[in-house]
mmCIF file of the N, C-alpha and C atoms, coordinates in Angstrom:
data_MODEL
# 
_entry.id   MODEL 
# 
loop_
_atom_site.group_PDB 
_atom_site.id 
_atom_site.type_symbol 
_atom_site.label_atom_id 
_atom_site.label_alt_id 
_atom_site.label_comp_id 
_atom_site.label_asym_id 
_atom_site.label_entity_id 
_atom_site.label_seq_id 
_atom_site.pdbx_PDB_ins_code 
_atom_site.Cartn_x 
_atom_site.Cartn_y 
_atom_site.Cartn_z 
_atom_site.occupancy 
_atom_site.B_iso_or_equiv 
_atom_site.pdbx_formal_charge 
_atom_site.auth_seq_id 
_atom_site.auth_comp_id 
_atom_site.auth_asym_id 
_atom_site.auth_atom_id 
_atom_site.pdbx_PDB_model_num 
ATOM 1   N N  . MET A 1 1  ? 14.826  -0.429  -6.370  1.00 0.00 ? 1  MET A N  1 
ATOM 2   C CA . MET A 1 1  ? 13.925  -1.368  -7.014  1.00 0.00 ? 1  MET A CA 1 
ATOM 3   C C  . MET A 1 1  ? 13.431  -2.417  -6.010  1.00 0.00 ? 1  MET A C  1 
ATOM 4   N N  . PHE A 1 2  ? 14.357  -2.941  -5.220  1.00 0.00 ? 2  PHE A N  1 
ATOM 5   C CA . PHE A 1 2  ? 13.977  -3.945  -4.225  1.00 0.00 ? 2  PHE A CA 1 
ATOM 6   C C  . PHE A 1 2  ? 13.078  -3.338  -3.155  1.00 0.00 ? 2  PHE A C  1 
ATOM 7   N N  . ASN A 1 3  ? 13.352  -2.073  -2.796  1.00 0.00 ? 3  ASN A N  1 
ATOM 8   C CA . ASN A 1 3  ? 12.524  -1.384  -1.807  1.00 0.00 ? 3  ASN A CA 1 
ATOM 9   C C  . ASN A 1 3  ? 11.093  -1.242  -2.320  1.00 0.00 ? 3  ASN A C  1 
ATOM 10  N N  . PHE A 1 4  ? 10.937  -0.905  -3.599  1.00 0.00 ? 4  PHE A N  1 
ATOM 11  C CA . PHE A 1 4  ? 9.602   -0.806  -4.184  1.00 0.00 ? 4  PHE A CA 1 
ATOM 12  C C  . PHE A 1 4  ? 8.911   -2.162  -4.185  1.00 0.00 ? 4  PHE A C  1 
ATOM 13  N N  . PHE A 1 5  ? 9.658   -3.214  -4.478  1.00 0.00 ? 5  PHE A N  1 
ATOM 14  C CA . PHE A 1 5  ? 9.083   -4.558  -4.473  1.00 0.00 ? 5  PHE A CA 1 
ATOM 15  C C  . PHE A 1 5  ? 8.574   -4.935  -3.084  1.00 0.00 ? 5  PHE A C  1 
ATOM 16  N N  . LEU A 1 6  ? 9.359   -4.631  -2.049  1.00 0.00 ? 6  LEU A N  1 
ATOM 17  C CA . LEU A 1 6  ? 8.916   -4.935  -0.691  1.00 0.00 ? 6  LEU A CA 1 
ATOM 18  C C  . LEU A 1 6  ? 7.702   -4.110  -0.307  1.00 0.00 ? 6  LEU A C  1 
ATOM 19  N N  . MET A 1 7  ? 7.685   -2.837  -0.712  1.00 0.00 ? 7  MET A N  1 
ATOM 20  C CA . MET A 1 7  ? 6.529   -2.003  -0.413  1.00 0.00 ? 7  MET A CA 1 
ATOM 21  C C  . MET A 1 7  ? 5.293   -2.565  -1.120  1.00 0.00 ? 7  MET A C  1 
ATOM 22  N N  . PHE A 1 8  ? 5.445   -2.956  -2.376  1.00 0.00 ? 8  PHE A N  1 
ATOM 23  C CA . PHE A 1 8  ? 4.335   -3.541  -3.129  1.00 0.00 ? 8  PHE A CA 1 
ATOM 24  C C  . PHE A 1 8  ? 3.847   -4.816  -2.464  1.00 0.00 ? 8  PHE A C  1 
ATOM 25  N N  . LEU A 1 9  ? 4.788   -5.635  -2.014  1.00 0.00 ? 9  LEU A N  1 
ATOM 26  C CA . LEU A 1 9  ? 4.439   -6.933  -1.449  1.00 0.00 ? 9  LEU A CA 1 
ATOM 27  C C  . LEU A 1 9  ? 3.750   -6.817  -0.101  1.00 0.00 ? 9  LEU A C  1 
ATOM 28  N N  . PHE A 1 10 ? 4.266   -5.968  0.773   1.00 0.00 ? 10 PHE A N  1 
ATOM 29  C CA . PHE A 1 10 ? 3.785   -5.954  2.153   1.00 0.00 ? 10 PHE A CA 1 
ATOM 30  C C  . PHE A 1 10 ? 2.828   -4.817  2.476   1.00 0.00 ? 10 PHE A C  1 
ATOM 31  N N  . VAL A 1 11 ? 2.669   -3.847  1.576   1.00 0.00 ? 11 VAL A N  1 
ATOM 32  C CA . VAL A 1 11 ? 1.779   -2.722  1.858   1.00 0.00 ? 11 VAL A CA 1 
ATOM 33  C C  . VAL A 1 11 ? 0.622   -2.677  0.870   1.00 0.00 ? 11 VAL A C  1 
ATOM 34  N N  . LEU A 1 12 ? 0.914   -2.682  -0.408  1.00 0.00 ? 12 LEU A N  1 
ATOM 35  C CA . LEU A 1 12 ? -0.132  -2.458  -1.395  1.00 0.00 ? 12 LEU A CA 1 
ATOM 36  C C  . LEU A 1 12 ? -1.062  -3.654  -1.584  1.00 0.00 ? 12 LEU A C  1 
ATOM 37  N N  . ILE A 1 13 ? -0.526  -4.850  -1.629  1.00 0.00 ? 13 ILE A N  1 
ATOM 38  C CA . ILE A 1 13 ? -1.380  -6.026  -1.844  1.00 0.00 ? 13 ILE A CA 1 
ATOM 39  C C  . ILE A 1 13 ? -2.365  -6.232  -0.691  1.00 0.00 ? 13 ILE A C  1 
ATOM 40  N N  . PRO A 1 14 ? -1.917  -6.243  0.580   1.00 0.00 ? 14 PRO A N  1 
ATOM 41  C CA . PRO A 1 14 ? -2.909  -6.430  1.655   1.00 0.00 ? 14 PRO A CA 1 
ATOM 42  C C  . PRO A 1 14 ? -3.916  -5.290  1.745   1.00 0.00 ? 14 PRO A C  1 
ATOM 43  N N  . THR A 1 15 ? -3.463  -4.057  1.528   1.00 0.00 ? 15 THR A N  1 
ATOM 44  C CA . THR A 1 15 ? -4.375  -2.915  1.601   1.00 0.00 ? 15 THR A CA 1 
ATOM 45  C C  . THR A 1 15 ? -5.416  -2.979  0.497   1.00 0.00 ? 15 THR A C  1 
ATOM 46  N N  . ALA A 1 16 ? -4.980  -3.256  -0.713  1.00 0.00 ? 16 ALA A N  1 
ATOM 47  C CA . ALA A 1 16 ? -5.923  -3.339  -1.830  1.00 0.00 ? 16 ALA A CA 1 
ATOM 48  C C  . ALA A 1 16 ? -6.880  -4.513  -1.655  1.00 0.00 ? 16 ALA A C  1 
ATOM 49  N N  . SER A 1 17 ? -6.374  -5.630  -1.175  1.00 0.00 ? 17 SER A N  1 
ATOM 50  C CA . SER A 1 17 ? -7.222  -6.799  -0.973  1.00 0.00 ? 17 SER A CA 1 
ATOM 51  C C  . SER A 1 17 ? -8.293  -6.525  0.077   1.00 0.00 ? 17 SER A C  1 
ATOM 52  N N  . LEU A 1 18 ? -7.900  -5.930  1.192   1.00 0.00 ? 18 LEU A N  1 
ATOM 53  C CA . LEU A 1 18 ? -8.863  -5.630  2.252   1.00 0.00 ? 18 LEU A CA 1 
ATOM 54  C C  . LEU A 1 18 ? -9.877  -4.587  1.803   1.00 0.00 ? 18 LEU A C  1 
ATOM 55  N N  . SER A 1 19 ? -9.412  -3.563  1.103   1.00 0.00 ? 19 SER A N  1 
ATOM 56  C CA . SER A 1 19 ? -10.320 -2.510  0.648   1.00 0.00 ? 19 SER A CA 1 
ATOM 57  C C  . SER A 1 19 ? -11.343 -3.047  -0.347  1.00 0.00 ? 19 SER A C  1 
ATOM 58  N N  . LEU A 1 20 ? -10.888 -3.813  -1.317  1.00 0.00 ? 20 LEU A N  1 
ATOM 59  C CA . LEU A 1 20 ? -11.804 -4.343  -2.324  1.00 0.00 ? 20 LEU A CA 1 
ATOM 60  C C  . LEU A 1 20 ? -12.781 -5.343  -1.715  1.00 0.00 ? 20 LEU A C  1 
ATOM 61  N N  . ASP A 1 21 ? -12.296 -6.179  -0.810  1.00 0.00 ? 21 ASP A N  1 
ATOM 62  C CA . ASP A 1 21 ? -13.189 -7.141  -0.170  1.00 0.00 ? 21 ASP A CA 1 
ATOM 63  C C  . ASP A 1 21 ? -14.246 -6.424  0.666   1.00 0.00 ? 21 ASP A C  1 
ATOM 64  N N  . SER A 1 22 ? -13.857 -5.382  1.376   1.00 0.00 ? 22 SER A N  1 
ATOM 65  C CA . SER A 1 22 ? -14.825 -4.611  2.167   1.00 0.00 ? 22 SER A CA 1 
ATOM 66  C C  . SER A 1 22 ? -15.845 -3.933  1.268   1.00 0.00 ? 22 SER A C  1 
ATOM 67  N N  . TYR A 1 23 ? -15.381 -3.389  0.151   1.00 0.00 ? 23 TYR A N  1 
ATOM 68  C CA . TYR A 1 23 ? -16.292 -2.734  -0.787  1.00 0.00 ? 23 TYR A CA 1 
ATOM 69  C C  . TYR A 1 23 ? -17.300 -3.731  -1.366  1.00 0.00 ? 23 TYR A C  1 
ATOM 70  N N  . LEU A 1 24 ? -16.838 -4.914  -1.737  1.00 0.00 ? 24 LEU A N  1 
ATOM 71  C CA . LEU A 1 24 ? -17.750 -5.915  -2.289  1.00 0.00 ? 24 LEU A CA 1 
ATOM 72  C C  . LEU A 1 24 ? -18.752 -6.395  -1.245  1.00 0.00 ? 24 LEU A C  1 
ATOM 73  N N  . ARG A 1 25 ? -18.310 -6.568  -0.008  1.00 0.00 ? 25 ARG A N  1 
ATOM 74  C CA . ARG A 1 25 ? -19.242 -6.963  1.052   1.00 0.00 ? 25 ARG A CA 1 
ATOM 75  C C  . ARG A 1 25 ? -20.281 -5.873  1.300   1.00 0.00 ? 25 ARG A C  1 
ATOM 76  N N  . TYR A 1 26 ? -19.862 -4.611  1.215   1.00 0.00 ? 26 TYR A N  1 
ATOM 77  C CA . TYR A 1 26 ? -20.797 -3.495  1.376   1.00 0.00 ? 26 TYR A CA 1 
ATOM 78  C C  . TYR A 1 26 ? -21.843 -3.513  0.267   1.00 0.00 ? 26 TYR A C  1 
ATOM 79  N N  . ARG A 1 27 ? -21.409 -3.744  -0.970  1.00 0.00 ? 27 ARG A N  1 
ATOM 80  C CA . ARG A 1 27 ? -22.353 -3.778  -2.093  1.00 0.00 ? 27 ARG A CA 1 
ATOM 81  C C  . ARG A 1 27 ? -23.344 -4.933  -1.956  1.00 0.00 ? 27 ARG A C  1 
ATOM 82  N N  . VAL A 1 28 ? -22.858 -6.078  -1.508  1.00 0.00 ? 28 VAL A N  1 
ATOM 83  C CA . VAL A 1 28 ? -23.743 -7.225  -1.319  1.00 0.00 ? 28 VAL A CA 1 
ATOM 84  C C  . VAL A 1 28 ? -24.743 -6.941  -0.197  1.00 0.00 ? 28 VAL A C  1 
ATOM 85  N N  . ALA A 1 29 ? -24.283 -6.296  0.874   1.00 0.00 ? 29 ALA A N  1 
ATOM 86  C CA . ALA A 1 29 ? -25.183 -5.984  1.991   1.00 0.00 ? 29 ALA A CA 1 
ATOM 87  C C  . ALA A 1 29 ? -26.267 -4.994  1.584   1.00 0.00 ? 29 ALA A C  1 
ATOM 88  N N  . LYS A 1 30 ? -25.960 -4.115  0.652   1.00 0.00 ? 30 LYS A N  1 
ATOM 89  C CA . LYS A 1 30 ? -26.938 -3.135  0.179   1.00 0.00 ? 30 LYS A CA 1 
ATOM 90  C C  . LYS A 1 30 ? -27.769 -3.662  -0.995  1.00 0.00 ? 30 LYS A C  1 
ATOM 91  N N  . ASN A 1 31 ? -27.601 -4.937  -1.331  1.00 0.00 ? 31 ASN A N  1 
ATOM 92  C CA . ASN A 1 31 ? -28.308 -5.570  -2.455  1.00 0.00 ? 31 ASN A CA 1 
ATOM 93  C C  . ASN A 1 31 ? -28.049 -4.858  -3.778  1.00 0.00 ? 31 ASN A C  1 
ATOM 94  N N  . GLN A 1 32 ? -26.833 -4.404  -3.962  1.00 0.00 ? 32 GLN A N  1 
ATOM 95  C CA . GLN A 1 32 ? -26.428 -3.785  -5.224  1.00 0.00 ? 32 GLN A CA 1 
ATOM 96  C C  . GLN A 1 32 ? -25.619 -4.812  -6.012  1.00 0.00 ? 32 GLN A C  1 
ATOM 97  N N  . PRO A 1 33 ? -25.782 -4.829  -7.323  1.00 0.00 ? 33 PRO A N  1 
ATOM 98  C CA . PRO A 1 33 ? -25.071 -5.841  -8.118  1.00 0.00 ? 33 PRO A CA 1 
ATOM 99  C C  . PRO A 1 33 ? -23.563 -5.605  -8.123  1.00 0.00 ? 33 PRO A C  1 
ATOM 100 N N  . VAL A 1 34 ? -22.837 -6.705  -8.161  1.00 0.00 ? 34 VAL A N  1 
ATOM 101 C CA . VAL A 1 34 ? -21.375 -6.665  -8.224  1.00 0.00 ? 34 VAL A CA 1 
ATOM 102 C C  . VAL A 1 34 ? -20.965 -7.342  -9.520  1.00 0.00 ? 34 VAL A C  1 
ATOM 103 N N  . SER A 1 35 ? -20.178 -6.650  -10.336 1.00 0.00 ? 35 SER A N  1 
ATOM 104 C CA . SER A 1 35 ? -19.794 -7.209  -11.633 1.00 0.00 ? 35 SER A CA 1 
ATOM 105 C C  . SER A 1 35 ? -18.774 -8.333  -11.454 1.00 0.00 ? 35 SER A C  1 
ATOM 106 N N  . THR A 1 36 ? -18.694 -9.167  -12.462 1.00 0.00 ? 36 THR A N  1 
ATOM 107 C CA . THR A 1 36 ? -17.753 -10.285 -12.407 1.00 0.00 ? 36 THR A CA 1 
ATOM 108 C C  . THR A 1 36 ? -16.306 -9.807  -12.486 1.00 0.00 ? 36 THR A C  1 
ATOM 109 N N  . ALA A 1 37 ? -16.080 -8.628  -13.069 1.00 0.00 ? 37 ALA A N  1 
ATOM 110 C CA . ALA A 1 37 ? -14.716 -8.095  -13.119 1.00 0.00 ? 37 ALA A CA 1 
ATOM 111 C C  . ALA A 1 37 ? -14.215 -7.771  -11.710 1.00 0.00 ? 37 ALA A C  1 
ATOM 112 N N  . TRP A 1 38 ? -15.076 -7.174  -10.894 1.00 0.00 ? 38 TRP A N  1 
ATOM 113 C CA . TRP A 1 38 ? -14.687 -6.872  -9.513  1.00 0.00 ? 38 TRP A CA 1 
ATOM 114 C C  . TRP A 1 38 ? -14.471 -8.154  -8.723  1.00 0.00 ? 38 TRP A C  1 
ATOM 115 N N  . LYS A 1 39 ? -15.325 -9.149  -8.949  1.00 0.00 ? 39 LYS A N  1 
ATOM 116 C CA . LYS A 1 39 ? -15.164 -10.429 -8.256  1.00 0.00 ? 39 LYS A CA 1 
ATOM 117 C C  . LYS A 1 39 ? -13.859 -11.102 -8.666  1.00 0.00 ? 39 LYS A C  1 
ATOM 118 N N  . GLY A 1 40 ? -13.550 -11.056 -9.962  1.00 0.00 ? 40 GLY A N  1 
ATOM 119 C CA . GLY A 1 40 ? -12.306 -11.645 -10.442 1.00 0.00 ? 40 GLY A CA 1 
ATOM 120 C C  . GLY A 1 40 ? -11.086 -10.949 -9.874  1.00 0.00 ? 40 GLY A C  1 
ATOM 121 N N  . CYS A 1 41 ? -11.139 -9.628  -9.815  1.00 0.00 ? 41 CYS A N  1 
ATOM 122 C CA . CYS A 1 41 ? -10.034 -8.861  -9.235  1.00 0.00 ? 41 CYS A CA 1 
ATOM 123 C C  . CYS A 1 41 ? -9.866  -9.211  -7.758  1.00 0.00 ? 41 CYS A C  1 
ATOM 124 N N  . ASN A 1 42 ? -10.977 -9.387  -7.065  1.00 0.00 ? 42 ASN A N  1 
ATOM 125 C CA . ASN A 1 42 ? -10.919 -9.763  -5.655  1.00 0.00 ? 42 ASN A CA 1 
ATOM 126 C C  . ASN A 1 42 ? -10.296 -11.143 -5.486  1.00 0.00 ? 42 ASN A C  1 
ATOM 127 N N  . HIS A 1 43 ? -10.622 -12.078 -6.371  1.00 0.00 ? 43 HIS A N  1 
ATOM 128 C CA . HIS A 1 43 ? -10.041 -13.417 -6.299  1.00 0.00 ? 43 HIS A CA 1 
ATOM 129 C C  . HIS A 1 43 ? -8.538  -13.381 -6.568  1.00 0.00 ? 43 HIS A C  1 
ATOM 130 N N  . VAL A 1 44 ? -8.120  -12.582 -7.538  1.00 0.00 ? 44 VAL A N  1 
ATOM 131 C CA . VAL A 1 44 ? -6.689  -12.475 -7.848  1.00 0.00 ? 44 VAL A CA 1 
ATOM 132 C C  . VAL A 1 44 ? -5.932  -11.894 -6.658  1.00 0.00 ? 44 VAL A C  1 
ATOM 133 N N  . LEU A 1 45 ? -6.475  -10.836 -6.052  1.00 0.00 ? 45 LEU A N  1 
ATOM 134 C CA . LEU A 1 45 ? -5.812  -10.245 -4.887  1.00 0.00 ? 45 LEU A CA 1 
ATOM 135 C C  . LEU A 1 45 ? -5.786  -11.219 -3.711  1.00 0.00 ? 45 LEU A C  1 
ATOM 136 N N  . ALA A 1 46 ? -6.842  -12.001 -3.544  1.00 0.00 ? 46 ALA A N  1 
ATOM 137 C CA . ALA A 1 46 ? -6.855  -12.988 -2.461  1.00 0.00 ? 46 ALA A CA 1 
ATOM 138 C C  . ALA A 1 46 ? -5.793  -14.060 -2.694  1.00 0.00 ? 46 ALA A C  1 
ATOM 139 N N  . ILE A 1 47 ? -5.641  -14.490 -3.930  1.00 0.00 ? 47 ILE A N  1 
ATOM 140 C CA . ILE A 1 47 ? -4.611  -15.486 -4.247  1.00 0.00 ? 47 ILE A CA 1 
ATOM 141 C C  . ILE A 1 47 ? -3.222  -14.910 -4.011  1.00 0.00 ? 47 ILE A C  1 
ATOM 142 N N  . LEU A 1 48 ? -2.998  -13.657 -4.419  1.00 0.00 ? 48 LEU A N  1 
ATOM 143 C CA . LEU A 1 48 ? -1.703  -13.017 -4.171  1.00 0.00 ? 48 LEU A CA 1 
ATOM 144 C C  . LEU A 1 48 ? -1.421  -12.896 -2.682  1.00 0.00 ? 48 LEU A C  1 
ATOM 145 N N  . LEU A 1 49 ? -2.443  -12.579 -1.910  1.00 0.00 ? 49 LEU A N  1 
ATOM 146 C CA . LEU A 1 49 ? -2.265  -12.454 -0.466  1.00 0.00 ? 49 LEU A CA 1 
ATOM 147 C C  . LEU A 1 49 ? -1.931  -13.799 0.167   1.00 0.00 ? 49 LEU A C  1 
ATOM 148 N N  . ILE A 1 50 ? -2.594  -14.859 -0.271  1.00 0.00 ? 50 ILE A N  1 
ATOM 149 C CA . ILE A 1 50 ? -2.294  -16.191 0.260   1.00 0.00 ? 50 ILE A CA 1 
ATOM 150 C C  . ILE A 1 50 ? -0.879  -16.611 -0.126  1.00 0.00 ? 50 ILE A C  1 
ATOM 151 N N  . MET A 1 51 ? -0.479  -16.338 -1.363  1.00 0.00 ? 51 MET A N  1 
ATOM 152 C CA . MET A 1 51 ? 0.883   -16.664 -1.790  1.00 0.00 ? 51 MET A CA 1 
ATOM 153 C C  . MET A 1 51 ? 1.906   -15.877 -0.981  1.00 0.00 ? 51 MET A C  1 
ATOM 154 N N  . GLN A 1 52 ? 1.600   -14.618 -0.691  1.00 0.00 ? 52 GLN A N  1 
ATOM 155 C CA . GLN A 1 52 ? 2.503   -13.793 0.102   1.00 0.00 ? 52 GLN A CA 1 
ATOM 156 C C  . GLN A 1 52 ? 2.657   -14.371 1.509   1.00 0.00 ? 52 GLN A C  1 
ATOM 157 N N  . LEU A 1 53 ? 1.555   -14.764 2.128   1.00 0.00 ? 53 LEU A N  1 
ATOM 158 C CA . LEU A 1 53 ? 1.622   -15.315 3.480   1.00 0.00 ? 53 LEU A CA 1 
ATOM 159 C C  . LEU A 1 53 ? 2.350   -16.656 3.503   1.00 0.00 ? 53 LEU A C  1 
ATOM 160 N N  . LEU A 1 54 ? 2.135   -17.485 2.486   1.00 0.00 ? 54 LEU A N  1 
ATOM 161 C CA . LEU A 1 54 ? 2.862   -18.755 2.411   1.00 0.00 ? 54 LEU A CA 1 
ATOM 162 C C  . LEU A 1 54 ? 4.357   -18.523 2.211   1.00 0.00 ? 54 LEU A C  1 
ATOM 163 N N  . GLY A 1 55 ? 4.697   -17.575 1.358   1.00 0.00 ? 55 GLY A N  1 
ATOM 164 C CA . GLY A 1 55 ? 6.103   -17.244 1.148   1.00 0.00 ? 55 GLY A CA 1 
ATOM 165 C C  . GLY A 1 55 ? 6.757   -16.714 2.405   1.00 0.00 ? 55 GLY A C  1 
ATOM 166 N N  . LEU A 1 56 ? 6.041   -15.891 3.142   1.00 0.00 ? 56 LEU A N  1 
ATOM 167 C CA . LEU A 1 56 ? 6.575   -15.357 4.392   1.00 0.00 ? 56 LEU A CA 1 
ATOM 168 C C  . LEU A 1 56 ? 6.759   -16.469 5.420   1.00 0.00 ? 56 LEU A C  1 
ATOM 169 N N  . ALA A 1 57 ? 5.812   -17.394 5.483   1.00 0.00 ? 57 ALA A N  1 
ATOM 170 C CA . ALA A 1 57 ? 5.932   -18.521 6.413   1.00 0.00 ? 57 ALA A CA 1 
ATOM 171 C C  . ALA A 1 57 ? 7.119   -19.406 6.037   1.00 0.00 ? 57 ALA A C  1 
ATOM 172 N N  . LEU A 1 58 ? 7.289   -19.669 4.752   1.00 0.00 ? 58 LEU A N  1 
ATOM 173 C CA . LEU A 1 58 ? 8.442   -20.469 4.316   1.00 0.00 ? 58 LEU A CA 1 
ATOM 174 C C  . LEU A 1 58 ? 9.750   -19.758 4.610   1.00 0.00 ? 58 LEU A C  1 
ATOM 175 N N  . TYR A 1 59 ? 9.763   -18.457 4.417   1.00 0.00 ? 59 TYR A N  1 
ATOM 176 C CA . TYR A 1 59 ? 10.971  -17.680 4.703   1.00 0.00 ? 59 TYR A CA 1 
ATOM 177 C C  . TYR A 1 59 ? 11.350  -17.810 6.172   1.00 0.00 ? 59 TYR A C  1 
ATOM 178 N N  . PHE A 1 60 ? 10.385  -17.617 7.063   1.00 0.00 ? 60 PHE A N  1 
ATOM 179 C CA . PHE A 1 60 ? 10.696  -17.692 8.488   1.00 0.00 ? 60 PHE A CA 1 
ATOM 180 C C  . PHE A 1 60 ? 10.999  -19.122 8.929   1.00 0.00 ? 60 PHE A C  1 
ATOM 181 N N  . PHE A 1 61 ? 10.401  -20.099 8.269   1.00 0.00 ? 61 PHE A N  1 
ATOM 182 C CA . PHE A 1 61 ? 10.637  -21.486 8.652   1.00 0.00 ? 61 PHE A CA 1 
ATOM 183 C C  . PHE A 1 61 ? 12.031  -21.953 8.232   1.00 0.00 ? 61 PHE A C  1 
ATOM 184 N N  . TYR A 1 62 ? 12.465  -21.567 7.040   1.00 0.00 ? 62 TYR A N  1 
ATOM 185 C CA . TYR A 1 62 ? 13.731  -22.079 6.521   1.00 0.00 ? 62 TYR A CA 1 
ATOM 186 C C  . TYR A 1 62 ? 14.920  -21.166 6.772   1.00 0.00 ? 62 TYR A C  1 
ATOM 187 N N  . LEU A 1 63 ? 14.717  -19.858 6.749   1.00 0.00 ? 63 LEU A N  1 
ATOM 188 C CA . LEU A 1 63 ? 15.864  -18.960 6.813   1.00 0.00 ? 63 LEU A CA 1 
ATOM 189 C C  . LEU A 1 63 ? 16.073  -18.312 8.171   1.00 0.00 ? 63 LEU A C  1 
ATOM 190 N N  . ALA A 1 64 ? 15.051  -18.271 8.980   1.00 0.00 ? 64 ALA A N  1 
ATOM 191 C CA . ALA A 1 64 ? 15.200  -17.580 10.269  1.00 0.00 ? 64 ALA A CA 1 
ATOM 192 C C  . ALA A 1 64 ? 15.621  -18.547 11.361  1.00 0.00 ? 64 ALA A C  1 
# 
């Protein structure tokens, strides 16, 4: 269970965030409309990524 959590935290969130952000930038560059659901999902993934990086920084600052 913990192994899955670490995989989710360090592999799936950054990959999904980068992929979705690249896809949205591609759609904007091609002047194609982007729905608010995709934008909202991108914002949620960005917030999760920032929280992950802050948590990792706190971990290394306090425990390492």
